[in-house]
PDB file of the backbone (N, CA, C, O) and the ligand in Angstrom, with CONECT records:
HET     ZN  A 101       1
ATOM      1  N   UNK A   1      94.391 122.807  93.406  1.00  0.00           N
ATOM      2  CA  UNK A   1      93.592 121.640  92.963  1.00  0.00           C
ATOM      3  C   UNK A   1      93.658 121.550  91.440  1.00  0.00           C
ATOM      4  O   UNK A   1      93.493 122.548  90.738  1.00  0.00           O
ATOM      5  N   UNK A   2      93.897 120.351  90.949  1.00  0.00           N
ATOM      6  CA  UNK A   2      93.940 120.142  89.508  1.00  0.00           C
ATOM      7  C   UNK A   2      92.538 120.159  88.929  1.00  0.00           C
ATOM      8  O   UNK A   2      91.552 119.997  89.648  1.00  0.00           O
ATOM      9  N   UNK A   3      92.464 120.352  87.650  1.00  0.00           N
ATOM     10  CA  UNK A   3      91.144 120.331  87.008  1.00  0.00           C
ATOM     11  C   UNK A   3      90.610 118.900  86.999  1.00  0.00           C
ATOM     12  O   UNK A   3      91.370 117.932  86.983  1.00  0.00           O
ATOM     13  N   UNK A   4      89.309 118.798  87.010  1.00  0.00           N
ATOM     14  CA  UNK A   4      88.696 117.482  87.190  1.00  0.00           C
ATOM     15  C   UNK A   4      88.882 116.587  85.972  1.00  0.00           C
ATOM     16  O   UNK A   4      88.737 115.370  86.087  1.00  0.00           O
ATOM     17  N   UNK A   5      89.196 117.149  84.813  1.00  0.00           N
ATOM     18  CA  UNK A   5      89.353 116.273  83.647  1.00  0.00           C
ATOM     19  C   UNK A   5      90.652 115.466  83.719  1.00  0.00           C
ATOM     20  O   UNK A   5      90.873 114.579  82.894  1.00  0.00           O
ATOM     21  N   UNK A   6      91.513 115.767  84.696  1.00  0.00           N
ATOM     22  CA  UNK A   6      92.724 114.977  84.883  1.00  0.00           C
ATOM     23  C   UNK A   6      92.509 113.887  85.929  1.00  0.00           C
ATOM     24  O   UNK A   6      93.396 113.070  86.176  1.00  0.00           O
ATOM     25  N   UNK A   7      91.357 113.881  86.523  1.00  0.00           N
ATOM     26  CA  UNK A   7      91.098 112.942  87.601  1.00  0.00           C
ATOM     27  C   UNK A   7      90.510 111.648  87.051  1.00  0.00           C
ATOM     28  O   UNK A   7      89.380 111.625  86.563  1.00  0.00           O
ATOM     29  N   UNK A   8      91.281 110.582  87.134  1.00  0.00           N
ATOM     30  CA  UNK A   8      90.832 109.294  86.632  1.00  0.00           C
ATOM     31  C   UNK A   8      90.451 108.351  87.760  1.00  0.00           C
ATOM     32  O   UNK A   8      89.729 107.376  87.550  1.00  0.00           O
ATOM     33  N   UNK A   9      90.938 108.644  88.949  1.00  0.00           N
ATOM     34  CA  UNK A   9      90.716 107.749  90.085  1.00  0.00           C
ATOM     35  C   UNK A   9      89.654 108.331  91.000  1.00  0.00           C
ATOM     36  O   UNK A   9      89.391 109.534  90.965  1.00  0.00           O
ATOM     37  N   UNK A  10      89.041 107.483  91.820  1.00  0.00           N
ATOM     38  CA  UNK A  10      87.980 107.982  92.698  1.00  0.00           C
ATOM     39  C   UNK A  10      88.493 108.968  93.742  1.00  0.00           C
ATOM     40  O   UNK A  10      89.637 108.884  94.191  1.00  0.00           O
ATOM     41  N   UNK A  11      87.640 109.887  94.112  1.00  0.00           N
ATOM     42  CA  UNK A  11      87.925 110.814  95.201  1.00  0.00           C
ATOM     43  C   UNK A  11      87.316 110.272  96.484  1.00  0.00           C
ATOM     44  O   UNK A  11      86.247 109.662  96.468  1.00  0.00           O
ATOM     45  N   UNK A  12      87.999 110.496  97.585  1.00  0.00           N
ATOM     46  CA  UNK A  12      87.476 110.030  98.861  1.00  0.00           C
ATOM     47  C   UNK A  12      86.463 111.047  99.370  1.00  0.00           C
ATOM     48  O   UNK A  12      86.800 112.218  99.545  1.00  0.00           O
ATOM     49  N   UNK A  13      85.234 110.620  99.609  1.00  0.00           N
ATOM     50  CA  UNK A  13      84.215 111.565 100.069  1.00  0.00           C
ATOM     51  C   UNK A  13      84.408 111.901 101.543  1.00  0.00           C
ATOM     52  O   UNK A  13      85.179 111.250 102.248  1.00  0.00           O
ATOM     53  N   UNK A  14      83.704 112.915 101.989  1.00  0.00           N
ATOM     54  CA  UNK A  14      83.705 113.240 103.406  1.00  0.00           C
ATOM     55  C   UNK A  14      83.148 112.053 104.185  1.00  0.00           C
ATOM     56  O   UNK A  14      82.153 111.447 103.790  1.00  0.00           O
ATOM     57  N   UNK A  15      83.802 111.734 105.292  1.00  0.00           N
ATOM     58  CA  UNK A  15      83.360 110.592 106.088  1.00  0.00           C
ATOM     59  C   UNK A  15      81.952 110.825 106.619  1.00  0.00           C
ATOM     60  O   UNK A  15      81.615 111.924 107.060  1.00  0.00           O
ATOM     61  N   UNK A  16      81.144 109.788 106.570  1.00  0.00           N
ATOM     62  CA  UNK A  16      79.776 109.887 107.079  1.00  0.00           C
ATOM     63  C   UNK A  16      79.784 109.944 108.597  1.00  0.00           C
ATOM     64  O   UNK A  16      80.731 109.507 109.251  1.00  0.00           O
ATOM     65  N   UNK A  17      78.703 110.496 109.144  1.00  0.00           N
ATOM     66  CA  UNK A  17      78.559 110.520 110.595  1.00  0.00           C
ATOM     67  C   UNK A  17      78.525 109.086 111.125  1.00  0.00           C
ATOM     68  O   UNK A  17      77.794 108.244 110.604  1.00  0.00           O
ATOM     69  N   UNK A  18      79.310 108.818 112.147  1.00  0.00           N
ATOM     70  CA  UNK A  18      79.333 107.477 112.730  1.00  0.00           C
ATOM     71  C   UNK A  18      80.094 106.461 111.905  1.00  0.00           C
ATOM     72  O   UNK A  18      79.862 105.259 112.034  1.00  0.00           O
ATOM     73  N   UNK A  19      81.013 106.932 111.047  1.00  0.00           N
ATOM     74  CA  UNK A  19      81.773 106.007 110.202  1.00  0.00           C
ATOM     75  C   UNK A  19      82.725 105.152 111.036  1.00  0.00           C
ATOM     76  O   UNK A  19      83.093 105.513 112.155  1.00  0.00           O
ATOM     77  N   UNK A  20      83.114 104.016 110.468  1.00  0.00           N
ATOM     78  CA  UNK A  20      84.067 103.124 111.113  1.00  0.00           C
ATOM     79  C   UNK A  20      85.448 103.766 111.117  1.00  0.00           C
ATOM     80  O   UNK A  20      85.932 104.224 110.081  1.00  0.00           O
ATOM     81  N   UNK A  21      86.072 103.797 112.274  1.00  0.00           N
ATOM     82  CA  UNK A  21      87.431 104.340 112.350  1.00  0.00           C
ATOM     83  C   UNK A  21      88.435 103.204 112.200  1.00  0.00           C
ATOM     84  O   UNK A  21      88.528 102.329 113.061  1.00  0.00           O
ATOM     85  N   UNK A  22      89.184 103.223 111.099  1.00  0.00           N
ATOM     86  CA  UNK A  22      90.189 102.198 110.857  1.00  0.00           C
ATOM     87  C   UNK A  22      91.412 102.453 111.736  1.00  0.00           C
ATOM     88  O   UNK A  22      91.706 103.588 112.110  1.00  0.00           O
ATOM     89  N   UNK A  23      92.106 101.379 112.053  1.00  0.00           N
ATOM     90  CA  UNK A  23      93.339 101.513 112.826  1.00  0.00           C
ATOM     91  C   UNK A  23      94.515 101.651 111.857  1.00  0.00           C
ATOM     92  O   UNK A  23      94.774 100.760 111.048  1.00  0.00           O
ATOM     93  N   UNK A  24      95.211 102.766 111.950  1.00  0.00           N
ATOM     94  CA  UNK A  24      96.353 103.031 111.069  1.00  0.00           C
ATOM     95  C   UNK A  24      97.624 102.987 111.899  1.00  0.00           C
ATOM     96  O   UNK A  24      97.678 103.534 113.001  1.00  0.00           O
ATOM     97  N   UNK A  25      98.646 102.335 111.364  1.00  0.00           N
ATOM     98  CA  UNK A  25      99.925 102.286 112.083  1.00  0.00           C
ATOM     99  C   UNK A  25     101.067 102.522 111.100  1.00  0.00           C
ATOM    100  O   UNK A  25     100.871 102.520 109.885  1.00  0.00           O
ATOM    101  N   UNK A  26     102.253 102.725 111.647  1.00  0.00           N
ATOM    102  CA  UNK A  26     103.433 102.915 110.790  1.00  0.00           C
ATOM    103  C   UNK A  26     103.640 101.650 109.960  1.00  0.00           C
ATOM    104  O   UNK A  26     103.364 100.551 110.439  1.00  0.00           O
ATOM    105  N   UNK A  27     104.124 101.789 108.717  1.00  0.00           N
ATOM    106  CA  UNK A  27     104.288 100.615 107.844  1.00  0.00           C
ATOM    107  C   UNK A  27     105.207  99.567 108.473  1.00  0.00           C
ATOM    108  O   UNK A  27     106.257  99.894 109.026  1.00  0.00           O
ATOM    109  N   UNK A  28     104.795  98.311 108.377  1.00  0.00           N
ATOM    110  CA  UNK A  28     105.646  97.198 108.803  1.00  0.00           C
ATOM    111  C   UNK A  28     106.703  96.975 107.742  1.00  0.00           C
ATOM    112  O   UNK A  28     106.493  97.248 106.560  1.00  0.00           O
ATOM    113  N   UNK A  29     107.844  96.475 108.186  1.00  0.00           N
ATOM    114  CA  UNK A  29     108.824  95.986 107.231  1.00  0.00           C
ATOM    115  C   UNK A  29     108.416  94.555 106.916  1.00  0.00           C
ATOM    116  O   UNK A  29     108.316  93.727 107.820  1.00  0.00           O
ATOM    117  N   UNK A  30     108.184  94.263 105.669  1.00  0.00           N
ATOM    118  CA  UNK A  30     107.723  92.918 105.319  1.00  0.00           C
ATOM    119  C   UNK A  30     108.571  92.357 104.190  1.00  0.00           C
ATOM    120  O   UNK A  30     109.057  93.091 103.328  1.00  0.00           O
ATOM    121  N   UNK A  31     108.737  91.039 104.213  1.00  0.00           N
ATOM    122  CA  UNK A  31     109.504  90.390 103.163  1.00  0.00           C
ATOM    123  C   UNK A  31     108.645  90.117 101.935  1.00  0.00           C
ATOM    124  O   UNK A  31     109.151  89.816 100.854  1.00  0.00           O
ATOM    125  N   UNK A  32     107.352  90.229 102.127  1.00  0.00           N
ATOM    126  CA  UNK A  32     106.439  89.951 101.021  1.00  0.00           C
ATOM    127  C   UNK A  32     106.365  91.164 100.105  1.00  0.00           C
ATOM    128  O   UNK A  32     106.195  92.294 100.560  1.00  0.00           O
ATOM    129  N   UNK A  33     106.495  90.913  98.821  1.00  0.00           N
ATOM    130  CA  UNK A  33     106.336  92.006  97.852  1.00  0.00           C
ATOM    131  C   UNK A  33     104.868  92.394  97.761  1.00  0.00           C
ATOM    132  O   UNK A  33     104.005  91.535  97.583  1.00  0.00           O
ATOM    133  N   UNK A  34     104.591  93.658  97.882  1.00  0.00           N
ATOM    134  CA  UNK A  34     103.216  94.116  97.767  1.00  0.00           C
ATOM    135  C   UNK A  34     103.124  95.099  96.606  1.00  0.00           C
ATOM    136  O   UNK A  34     104.097  95.757  96.237  1.00  0.00           O
ATOM    137  N   UNK A  35     101.934  95.174  96.052  1.00  0.00           N
ATOM    138  CA  UNK A  35     101.722  96.124  94.949  1.00  0.00           C
ATOM    139  C   UNK A  35     100.343  96.733  95.093  1.00  0.00           C
ATOM    140  O   UNK A  35      99.393  96.050  95.477  1.00  0.00           O
ATOM    141  N   UNK A  36     100.230  98.020  94.786  1.00  0.00           N
ATOM    142  CA  UNK A  36      98.906  98.641  94.823  1.00  0.00           C
ATOM    143  C   UNK A  36      98.062  98.155  93.660  1.00  0.00           C
ATOM    144  O   UNK A  36      98.536  98.118  92.525  1.00  0.00           O
ATOM    145  N   UNK A  37      96.834  97.787  93.922  1.00  0.00           N
ATOM    146  CA  UNK A  37      95.926  97.329  92.870  1.00  0.00           C
ATOM    147  C   UNK A  37      94.799  98.338  92.637  1.00  0.00           C
ATOM    148  O   UNK A  37      94.085  98.256  91.637  1.00  0.00           O
ATOM    149  N   UNK A  38      94.642  99.289  93.562  1.00  0.00           N
ATOM    150  CA  UNK A  38      93.664 100.356  93.379  1.00  0.00           C
ATOM    151  C   UNK A  38      94.133 101.542  94.210  1.00  0.00           C
ATOM    152  O   UNK A  38      94.845 101.369  95.199  1.00  0.00           O
ATOM    153  N   UNK A  39      93.737 102.735  93.811  1.00  0.00           N
ATOM    154  CA  UNK A  39      94.178 103.921  94.531  1.00  0.00           C
ATOM    155  C   UNK A  39      93.184 105.044  94.292  1.00  0.00           C
ATOM    156  O   UNK A  39      92.423 105.039  93.324  1.00  0.00           O
ATOM    157  N   UNK A  40      93.217 106.008  95.205  1.00  0.00           N
ATOM    158  CA  UNK A  40      92.336 107.162  95.045  1.00  0.00           C
ATOM    159  C   UNK A  40      93.106 108.272  94.346  1.00  0.00           C
ATOM    160  O   UNK A  40      94.314 108.165  94.137  1.00  0.00           O
ATOM    161  N   UNK A  41      92.398 109.338  93.989  1.00  0.00           N
ATOM    162  CA  UNK A  41      92.973 110.381  93.144  1.00  0.00           C
ATOM    163  C   UNK A  41      94.118 111.124  93.841  1.00  0.00           C
ATOM    164  O   UNK A  41      94.021 111.476  95.017  1.00  0.00           O
ATOM    165  N   UNK A  42      95.184 111.350  93.105  1.00  0.00           N
ATOM    166  CA  UNK A  42      96.364 112.019  93.649  1.00  0.00           C
ATOM    167  C   UNK A  42      96.182 113.532  93.764  1.00  0.00           C
ATOM    168  O   UNK A  42      97.066 114.222  94.271  1.00  0.00           O
ATOM    169  N   UNK A  43      95.058 114.047  93.304  1.00  0.00           N
ATOM    170  CA  UNK A  43      94.848 115.487  93.436  1.00  0.00           C
ATOM    171  C   UNK A  43      94.453 115.844  94.865  1.00  0.00           C
ATOM    172  O   UNK A  43      94.497 117.014  95.247  1.00  0.00           O
ATOM    173  N   UNK A  44      94.068 114.845  95.655  1.00  0.00           N
ATOM    174  CA  UNK A  44      93.717 115.099  97.042  1.00  0.00           C
ATOM    175  C   UNK A  44      94.965 114.966  97.916  1.00  0.00           C
ATOM    176  O   UNK A  44      95.873 114.201  97.594  1.00  0.00           O
ATOM    177  N   UNK A  45      95.004 115.704  99.009  1.00  0.00           N
ATOM    178  CA  UNK A  45      96.185 115.705  99.873  1.00  0.00           C
ATOM    179  C   UNK A  45      96.436 114.332 100.484  1.00  0.00           C
ATOM    180  O   UNK A  45      97.580 113.946 100.725  1.00  0.00           O
ATOM    181  N   UNK A  46      95.356 113.603 100.728  1.00  0.00           N
ATOM    182  CA  UNK A  46      95.485 112.262 101.291  1.00  0.00           C
ATOM    183  C   UNK A  46      95.108 111.242 100.230  1.00  0.00           C
ATOM    184  O   UNK A  46      94.005 111.270  99.684  1.00  0.00           O
ATOM    185  N   UNK A  47      96.052 110.331  99.942  1.00  0.00           N
ATOM    186  CA  UNK A  47      95.839 109.310  98.918  1.00  0.00           C
ATOM    187  C   UNK A  47      95.778 107.949  99.612  1.00  0.00           C
ATOM    188  O   UNK A  47      96.605 107.635 100.468  1.00  0.00           O
ATOM    189  N   UNK A  48      94.794 107.156  99.230  1.00  0.00           N
ATOM    190  CA  UNK A  48      94.650 105.810  99.776  1.00  0.00           C
ATOM    191  C   UNK A  48      94.950 104.805  98.677  1.00  0.00           C
ATOM    192  O   UNK A  48      94.579 105.000  97.519  1.00  0.00           O
ATOM    193  N   UNK A  49      95.637 103.711  99.060  1.00  0.00           N
ATOM    194  CA  UNK A  49      95.920 102.641  98.109  1.00  0.00           C
ATOM    195  C   UNK A  49      95.476 101.312  98.707  1.00  0.00           C
ATOM    196  O   UNK A  49      95.610 101.074  99.907  1.00  0.00           O
ATOM    197  N   UNK A  50      94.948 100.460  97.849  1.00  0.00           N
ATOM    198  CA  UNK A  50      94.649  99.082  98.210  1.00  0.00           C
ATOM    199  C   UNK A  50      95.819  98.247  97.713  1.00  0.00           C
ATOM    200  O   UNK A  50      96.055  98.160  96.509  1.00  0.00           O
ATOM    201  N   UNK A  51      96.552  97.632  98.638  1.00  0.00           N
ATOM    202  CA  UNK A  51      97.762  96.888  98.276  1.00  0.00           C
ATOM    203  C   UNK A  51      97.564  95.410  98.544  1.00  0.00           C
ATOM    204  O   UNK A  51      96.962  95.015  99.542  1.00  0.00           O
ATOM    205  N   UNK A  52      98.087  94.593  97.627  1.00  0.00           N
ATOM    206  CA  UNK A  52      98.017  93.143  97.784  1.00  0.00           C
ATOM    207  C   UNK A  52      99.412  92.556  97.735  1.00  0.00           C
ATOM    208  O   UNK A  52     100.305  93.087  97.076  1.00  0.00           O
ATOM    209  N   UNK A  53      99.588  91.439  98.451  1.00  0.00           N
ATOM    210  CA  UNK A  53     100.861  90.734  98.417  1.00  0.00           C
ATOM    211  C   UNK A  53     100.776  89.470  99.238  1.00  0.00           C
ATOM    212  O   UNK A  53     100.223  89.471 100.338  1.00  0.00           O
ATOM    213  N   UNK A  54     101.324  88.389  98.708  1.00  0.00           N
ATOM    214  CA  UNK A  54     101.347  87.141  99.453  1.00  0.00           C
ATOM    215  C   UNK A  54      99.976  86.613  99.819  1.00  0.00           C
ATOM    216  O   UNK A  54      99.815  85.949 100.842  1.00  0.00           O
ATOM    217  N   UNK A  55      98.988  86.903  98.991  1.00  0.00           N
ATOM    218  CA  UNK A  55      97.645  86.394  99.235  1.00  0.00           C
ATOM    219  C   UNK A  55      96.876  87.179 100.276  1.00  0.00           C
ATOM    220  O   UNK A  55      95.765  86.797 100.644  1.00  0.00           O
ATOM    221  N   UNK A  56      97.454  88.278 100.759  1.00  0.00           N
ATOM    222  CA  UNK A  56      96.768  89.133 101.722  1.00  0.00           C
ATOM    223  C   UNK A  56      96.743  90.559 101.197  1.00  0.00           C
ATOM    224  O   UNK A  56      97.272  90.846 100.124  1.00  0.00           O
ATOM    225  N   UNK A  57      96.133  91.435 101.953  1.00  0.00           N
ATOM    226  CA  UNK A  57      96.003  92.811 101.487  1.00  0.00           C
ATOM    227  C   UNK A  57      95.928  93.762 102.675  1.00  0.00           C
ATOM    228  O   UNK A  57      95.669  93.351 103.806  1.00  0.00           O
ATOM    229  N   UNK A  58      96.157  95.020 102.398  1.00  0.00           N
ATOM    230  CA  UNK A  58      96.048  96.070 103.411  1.00  0.00           C
ATOM    231  C   UNK A  58      95.814  97.380 102.691  1.00  0.00           C
ATOM    232  O   UNK A  58      95.968  97.465 101.473  1.00  0.00           O
ATOM    233  N   UNK A  59      95.443  98.398 103.443  1.00  0.00           N
ATOM    234  CA  UNK A  59      95.281  99.732 102.873  1.00  0.00           C
ATOM    235  C   UNK A  59      96.448 100.597 103.307  1.00  0.00           C
ATOM    236  O   UNK A  59      96.925 100.490 104.437  1.00  0.00           O
ATOM    237  N   UNK A  60      96.905 101.454 102.408  1.00  0.00           N
ATOM    238  CA  UNK A  60      97.966 102.396 102.715  1.00  0.00           C
ATOM    239  C   UNK A  60      97.412 103.800 102.560  1.00  0.00           C
ATOM    240  O   UNK A  60      96.704 104.099 101.598  1.00  0.00           O
ATOM    241  N   UNK A  61      97.737 104.650 103.508  1.00  0.00           N
ATOM    242  CA  UNK A  61      97.285 106.037 103.472  1.00  0.00           C
ATOM    243  C   UNK A  61      98.512 106.940 103.423  1.00  0.00           C
ATOM    244  O   UNK A  61      99.367 106.870 104.306  1.00  0.00           O
ATOM    245  N   UNK A  62      98.605 107.772 102.417  1.00  0.00           N
ATOM    246  CA  UNK A  62      99.727 108.691 102.283  1.00  0.00           C
ATOM    247  C   UNK A  62      99.209 110.118 102.330  1.00  0.00           C
ATOM    248  O   UNK A  62      98.403 110.526 101.494  1.00  0.00           O
ATOM    249  N   UNK A  63      99.679 110.872 103.316  1.00  0.00           N
ATOM    250  CA  UNK A  63      99.348 112.286 103.394  1.00  0.00           C
ATOM    251  C   UNK A  63     100.510 113.039 102.765  1.00  0.00           C
ATOM    252  O   UNK A  63     101.641 112.984 103.246  1.00  0.00           O
ATOM    253  N   UNK A  64     100.205 113.746 101.675  1.00  0.00           N
ATOM    254  CA  UNK A  64     101.263 114.404 100.905  1.00  0.00           C
ATOM    255  C   UNK A  64     101.577 115.770 101.498  1.00  0.00           C
ATOM    256  O   UNK A  64     101.020 116.793 101.102  1.00  0.00           O
ATOM    257  N   UNK A  65     102.497 115.745 102.470  1.00  0.00           N
ATOM    258  CA  UNK A  65     102.977 116.999 103.033  1.00  0.00           C
ATOM    259  C   UNK A  65     104.094 117.512 102.144  1.00  0.00           C
ATOM    260  O   UNK A  65     104.598 116.772 101.299  1.00  0.00           O
ATOM    261  N   UNK A  66     104.486 118.753 102.317  1.00  0.00           N
ATOM    262  CA  UNK A  66     105.526 119.338 101.473  1.00  0.00           C
ATOM    263  C   UNK A  66     106.833 118.561 101.593  1.00  0.00           C
ATOM    264  O   UNK A  66     107.545 118.683 102.589  1.00  0.00           O
ATOM    265  N   UNK A  67     107.144 117.764 100.576  1.00  0.00           N
ATOM    266  CA  UNK A  67     108.414 117.053 100.519  1.00  0.00           C
ATOM    267  C   UNK A  67     108.571 115.957 101.546  1.00  0.00           C
ATOM    268  O   UNK A  67     109.632 115.337 101.625  1.00  0.00           O
ATOM    269  N   UNK A  68     107.540 115.700 102.338  1.00  0.00           N
ATOM    270  CA  UNK A  68     107.691 114.695 103.381  1.00  0.00           C
ATOM    271  C   UNK A  68     106.364 113.962 103.557  1.00  0.00           C
ATOM    272  O   UNK A  68     105.589 114.270 104.462  1.00  0.00           O
ATOM    273  N   UNK A  69     106.112 112.988 102.681  1.00  0.00           N
ATOM    274  CA  UNK A  69     104.845 112.251 102.796  1.00  0.00           C
ATOM    275  C   UNK A  69     104.795 111.430 104.077  1.00  0.00           C
ATOM    276  O   UNK A  69     105.806 110.886 104.522  1.00  0.00           O
ATOM    277  N   UNK A  70     103.612 111.348 104.659  1.00  0.00           N
ATOM    278  CA  UNK A  70     103.399 110.600 105.886  1.00  0.00           C
ATOM    279  C   UNK A  70     102.593 109.363 105.529  1.00  0.00           C
ATOM    280  O   UNK A  70     101.473 109.465 105.029  1.00  0.00           O
ATOM    281  N   UNK A  71     103.173 108.182 105.792  1.00  0.00           N
ATOM    282  CA  UNK A  71     102.547 106.937 105.350  1.00  0.00           C
ATOM    283  C   UNK A  71     102.076 106.122 106.555  1.00  0.00           C
ATOM    284  O   UNK A  71     102.818 105.924 107.517  1.00  0.00           O
ATOM    285  N   UNK A  72     100.840 105.660 106.482  1.00  0.00           N
ATOM    286  CA  UNK A  72     100.314 104.739 107.479  1.00  0.00           C
ATOM    287  C   UNK A  72      99.602 103.602 106.754  1.00  0.00           C
ATOM    288  O   UNK A  72      99.144 103.751 105.621  1.00  0.00           O
ATOM    289  N   UNK A  73      99.522 102.456 107.440  1.00  0.00           N
ATOM    290  CA  UNK A  73      98.886 101.290 106.831  1.00  0.00           C
ATOM    291  C   UNK A  73      97.954 100.603 107.821  1.00  0.00           C
ATOM    292  O   UNK A  73      98.104 100.726 109.037  1.00  0.00           O
ATOM    293  N   UNK A  74      96.994  99.882 107.271  1.00  0.00           N
ATOM    294  CA  UNK A  74      96.160  99.028 108.120  1.00  0.00           C
ATOM    295  C   UNK A  74      96.843  97.670 108.257  1.00  0.00           C
ATOM    296  O   UNK A  74      97.827  97.393 107.572  1.00  0.00           O
ATOM    297  N   UNK A  75      96.328  96.838 109.131  1.00  0.00           N
ATOM    298  CA  UNK A  75      96.886  95.499 109.314  1.00  0.00           C
ATOM    299  C   UNK A  75      96.605  94.640 108.088  1.00  0.00           C
ATOM    300  O   UNK A  75      95.671  94.894 107.327  1.00  0.00           O
ATOM    301  N   UNK A  76      97.448  93.604 107.913  1.00  0.00           N
ATOM    302  CA  UNK A  76      97.230  92.639 106.845  1.00  0.00           C
ATOM    303  C   UNK A  76      95.967  91.835 107.131  1.00  0.00           C
ATOM    304  O   UNK A  76      95.779  91.314 108.230  1.00  0.00           O
ATOM    305  N   UNK A  77      95.115  91.748 106.130  1.00  0.00           N
ATOM    306  CA  UNK A  77      93.919  90.917 106.247  1.00  0.00           C
ATOM    307  C   UNK A  77      93.742  90.180 104.931  1.00  0.00           C
ATOM    308  O   UNK A  77      94.530  90.354 104.002  1.00  0.00           O
ATOM    309  N   UNK A  78      92.712  89.360 104.858  1.00  0.00           N
ATOM    310  CA  UNK A  78      92.447  88.664 103.602  1.00  0.00           C
ATOM    311  C   UNK A  78      92.097  89.696 102.528  1.00  0.00           C
ATOM    312  O   UNK A  78      91.632  90.795 102.831  1.00  0.00           O
ATOM    313  N   UNK A  79      92.329  89.325 101.278  1.00  0.00           N
ATOM    314  CA  UNK A  79      92.031  90.234 100.172  1.00  0.00           C
ATOM    315  C   UNK A  79      90.545  90.573 100.163  1.00  0.00           C
ATOM    316  O   UNK A  79      90.163  91.719  99.926  1.00  0.00           O
ATOM    317  N   UNK A  80      89.712  89.568 100.422  1.00  0.00           N
ATOM    318  CA  UNK A  80      88.260  89.801 100.404  1.00  0.00           C
ATOM    319  C   UNK A  80      87.857  90.825 101.478  1.00  0.00           C
ATOM    320  O   UNK A  80      87.090  91.749 101.205  1.00  0.00           O
ATOM    321  N   UNK A  81      88.378  90.653 102.689  1.00  0.00           N
ATOM    322  CA  UNK A  81      88.044  91.576 103.781  1.00  0.00           C
ATOM    323  C   UNK A  81      88.553  92.976 103.476  1.00  0.00           C
ATOM    324  O   UNK A  81      87.849  93.960 103.705  1.00  0.00           O
ATOM    325  N   UNK A  82      89.773  93.066 102.962  1.00  0.00           N
ATOM    326  CA  UNK A  82      90.356  94.372 102.692  1.00  0.00           C
ATOM    327  C   UNK A  82      89.604  95.089 101.578  1.00  0.00           C
ATOM    328  O   UNK A  82      89.445  96.309 101.618  1.00  0.00           O
ATOM    329  N   UNK A  83      89.137  94.327 100.576  1.00  0.00           N
ATOM    330  CA  UNK A  83      88.352  94.956  99.508  1.00  0.00           C
ATOM    331  C   UNK A  83      87.037  95.498 100.049  1.00  0.00           C
ATOM    332  O   UNK A  83      86.547  96.527  99.583  1.00  0.00           O
ATOM    333  N   UNK A  84      86.463  94.808 101.032  1.00  0.00           N
ATOM    334  CA  UNK A  84      85.228  95.293 101.659  1.00  0.00           C
ATOM    335  C   UNK A  84      85.499  96.603 102.399  1.00  0.00           C
ATOM    336  O   UNK A  84      84.697  97.534 102.334  1.00  0.00           O
ATOM    337  N   UNK A  85      86.631  96.671 103.104  1.00  0.00           N
ATOM    338  CA  UNK A  85      87.003  97.901 103.814  1.00  0.00           C
ATOM    339  C   UNK A  85      87.250  99.022 102.807  1.00  0.00           C
ATOM    340  O   UNK A  85      86.864 100.167 103.036  1.00  0.00           O
ATOM    341  N   UNK A  86      87.896  98.685 101.692  1.00  0.00           N
ATOM    342  CA  UNK A  86      88.169  99.661 100.626  1.00  0.00           C
ATOM    343  C   UNK A  86      86.867 100.274 100.103  1.00  0.00           C
ATOM    344  O   UNK A  86      86.775 101.485  99.899  1.00  0.00           O
ATOM    345  N   UNK A  87      85.865  99.418  99.890  1.00  0.00           N
ATOM    346  CA  UNK A  87      84.567  99.891  99.429  1.00  0.00           C
ATOM    347  C   UNK A  87      83.931 100.829 100.448  1.00  0.00           C
ATOM    348  O   UNK A  87      83.339 101.845 100.083  1.00  0.00           O
ATOM    349  N   UNK A  88      84.060 100.478 101.743  1.00  0.00           N
ATOM    350  CA  UNK A  88      83.541 101.324 102.809  1.00  0.00           C
ATOM    351  C   UNK A  88      84.239 102.691 102.804  1.00  0.00           C
ATOM    352  O   UNK A  88      83.606 103.734 102.971  1.00  0.00           O
ATOM    353  N   UNK A  89      85.555 102.654 102.608  1.00  0.00           N
ATOM    354  CA  UNK A  89      86.347 103.889 102.580  1.00  0.00           C
ATOM    355  C   UNK A  89      85.880 104.800 101.452  1.00  0.00           C
ATOM    356  O   UNK A  89      85.705 106.003 101.646  1.00  0.00           O
ATOM    357  N   UNK A  90      85.677 104.210 100.259  1.00  0.00           N
ATOM    358  CA  UNK A  90      85.301 105.011  99.090  1.00  0.00           C
ATOM    359  C   UNK A  90      83.872 105.529  99.186  1.00  0.00           C
ATOM    360  O   UNK A  90      83.491 106.452  98.467  1.00  0.00           O
ATOM    361  N   UNK A  91      83.087 104.937 100.069  1.00  0.00           N
ATOM    362  CA  UNK A  91      81.702 105.407 100.227  1.00  0.00           C
ATOM    363  C   UNK A  91      81.560 106.300 101.450  1.00  0.00           C
ATOM    364  O   UNK A  91      80.464 106.779 101.743  1.00  0.00           O
ATOM    365  N   UNK A  92      82.665 106.532 102.173  1.00  0.00           N
ATOM    366  CA  UNK A  92      82.602 107.409 103.325  1.00  0.00           C
ATOM    367  C   UNK A  92      82.142 106.722 104.602  1.00  0.00           C
ATOM    368  O   UNK A  92      81.897 107.383 105.611  1.00  0.00           O
ATOM    369  N   UNK A  93      82.022 105.392 104.562  1.00  0.00           N
ATOM    370  CA  UNK A  93      81.562 104.670 105.753  1.00  0.00           C
ATOM    371  C   UNK A  93      82.714 104.210 106.633  1.00  0.00           C
ATOM    372  O   UNK A  93      82.493 103.717 107.739  1.00  0.00           O
ATOM    373  N   UNK A  94      83.928 104.367 106.156  1.00  0.00           N
ATOM    374  CA  UNK A  94      85.109 104.037 106.976  1.00  0.00           C
ATOM    375  C   UNK A  94      86.206 105.034 106.629  1.00  0.00           C
ATOM    376  O   UNK A  94      86.262 105.552 105.514  1.00  0.00           O
ATOM    377  N   UNK A  95      87.062 105.290 107.582  1.00  0.00           N
ATOM    378  CA  UNK A  95      88.158 106.223 107.340  1.00  0.00           C
ATOM    379  C   UNK A  95      89.300 105.868 108.267  1.00  0.00           C
ATOM    380  O   UNK A  95      90.342 106.523 108.243  1.00  0.00           O
TER     381      UNK A  95
HETATM  382 ZN    ZN A 101      91.154 114.263  91.489  1.00  0.00          ZN2+
END
């Protein structure tokens, strides 16, 4: 674990009891260019990103395994809805 003074991004807290379980699937191949607009701290084994593209958004989850990251994404939704889910994730109410 890196020292906390290198941590600039939020850490994902332990999921609360009864939290919303998000549906994660393998990344779709999409023609729309997407870019991460927010992300959680890379010092944690699992990194979450809020990605936007084409007026929509989704969350990406990367589990940093040794040399072989495992990537899953949520479905495309409106930016507003996805930002609400992102807030839930960062507060431990969704995972
Ligand atoms: Zn950190």
